[in-house]
Residue, then its C-alpha position, 0 to 999 in steps of 0.5 A: m491192401k489191394p494194388a492200384t489199378e492202372a486206370s487209377i495211377n497218375s503221374l506228373d513228369a517234367r522235361r526241359s527243352s534243350d535250350g531250357g526255355t520250354l518246360t513240358l509237363i506230361m500228365t497220365g492216368r486219372w485226375d479226379s478229386d481223389t488223385t489230383g490233390k497229391w500232385w497240386q503242390r508238386g506241380q506248383q513247385i516244378l513250375t515255380q522252380s523252373k520259371p520257363r518262358r513257355l509251359v506245354i502241358d501234355a494231356s494225351g495220356v490222361s484217361y479221366c479228368d473231372g473238375a479237380g483236374v481242370a482246376f489244376l490245369i487252370d491254376l498251372q496256366q494262371l501261375q505261368i501267366r503271372t510270371g510273364g510266360d506263355a502256357a499251351i496244352q496238347g492232347l486234350q480229350e473233347e470231354v475235357r475241352r468242354l469242361l475247360d469251356i465252362y470253367g476257364h480257358i487254356s490256349i491250345e498249342r499252336p504249331s509255332g512257339r512264338r507269341r502272337e503279335p498284336l493285330s494292327i489297326i488294318e488287321q482289326v478293321g479287316k477282322a471286323a469286316v469279315e465278322l460283319w459279313r459272316d453275321f450278315k450271311s447268317l442273318l440272311t440265312f435265318v430270315g429265309e428259313l424263318a420265312v419258309m417256316l411261317l409260310r408253312a405255318a400259314r398253310q398248316p396252322r396245326l404245326v404251330r405250338w399255339q399254347e407256347a405262343w399264347l404264353v409268350a404273348e402273355r409274357s411279352g405283351v400283357n406283362a409289358l403294358p405297365i412299363i409301356a403305360l409308364i414310358g408313354v405318359l412320360l414321353g407325352l409329358i416331355l414332348a409337350f413341355q419341350s415343344a410348348i417352350p418355343m411355341r409360346r414365343f409365337g403364341a402357338d401353344i395350341f399346336v403342341a397338340d398337333l405336334l404331339g399327336i403326329a409325333m406319337l402316332r407316326e414315330m415315337g409310339p412304334l419306336i419306343t415300343a420296339i426299343i422296350l420290346a428289344g430290351r425286354s422280350g428280345s433279350a429274353f428270347a435270346a436268353e431262353l434259347g441260349t440256355m437251351k443251346v448250352r444245355e444241348e437241348i437244341d441238339a436233342l431236338r434236332t436228334m429227335g427230328l424236330e426243326p428248332v426254327r419251327f419248334l421254338v422260333v415260329p411261336r415267339v415270332i408270331a407272339a411278338v408280331a401280334m402283340i407289338p401293334v397292340l402295345t403300340v396303340f397303348a403307347n400312343l394312348f398314354g403318350l397323348m394322356g401325357g400331352a393332355i396333362v400338359m395342355r390342361s396345365l397351360g389352361y386349355p380345356l380337354v375338349t380343345y386338345v381332343n379336337q386339336v389332335l383329331s384335326a391333325v392326325t389322320v387314319g393314315d398316320l396311325m396305320g403307318g405307325l402300326l405298319k412300322s411296329f409290325v415290321y419292328g416286331i419281326v425284326v426284334a423277335a427274329v434277331g433275339c431268336l438268332r442270337g439264342l441259337e448262335t450261343r456258344t459254350g461257356a459260362s458267359a455265352v448266354g450273357q453275350s448272346t443277350t447283350s448282342a440280341v439287344v444291341s442288334g435289335i436296336v441297331l436294326i430298328a434304327i436302320v428300318d426306321g431310317l428306311f421307312a422315313v425315306v419311303f414315306y418321304a418319297l411317297g408323300l405320306 
């Protein structure tokens, strides 16, 4: 029988502090699926019998650690937390730290052995303000970089991956048409029915067509299309880029000298900006079709409804709505790609980026819509 090499020998030593409140477990050697099992029960027994207030795991002597060793660390942490104690780890190698980010989290040892006190309301507000300011700065930086890349693409169209842009346009545009049509028809039906009830009191049922035409072309058509795009395409952009970030594919692109914004973001932004005005036109059309169904149910001929809509709306109403949709498309695509590029490591990182992309996109859509309302009112449009 051959003697075990030094790299394959592992050990688990326990040391108590002078006051008995801190237990230090010193791990050395190789902790893998072959060697971890025999120490698992031993570690649990040490921790159960000692019942320390604080557990410190010294992993500076670990030469190798795979999933089995990480599971052992997580199990010790959970056992310590269940008994009301605190757990920390020191000397962790970077490779093992990345593995912990995937399977779990162990708090890194802080210089002070005291527990962190819960933050007060003022501290929470300040922390949220700092995070908001950092997020705003990163958004401005990303918008500037994206603008430079779009200008460069306008001067040199060959730099754009047009095949990728066509595929994204198909997924975010053509494939979104059924849901746009369904929501448009339902929205037209709802607006027409809800406005017909009060207008009937004044014998002004016919003006339902005027209200519906102006509301769909100027506001509801672009807005509902942008929200659907944020929930459908913006989240997809964040998930795609986030998965690439977790798999370190974006770092690989930078290593090869390829700019992620030009290589990944620009085709998606171009596709979204090109598709959302077309989808807005279809949303307006199907919304007016839903209104036509209601007007027919009220006894008005279709030709009367069409003439009333044409007399109420103008080309300016249509162009104003398309201008809004154009800006909405830039906002949704840019925010989705930004959240994807900001994805951190961990099993839940992609889900968090996707959620953040949808929420941020809808919030920014509301802000931009408010700005458009103020500007249009000031210009008398």
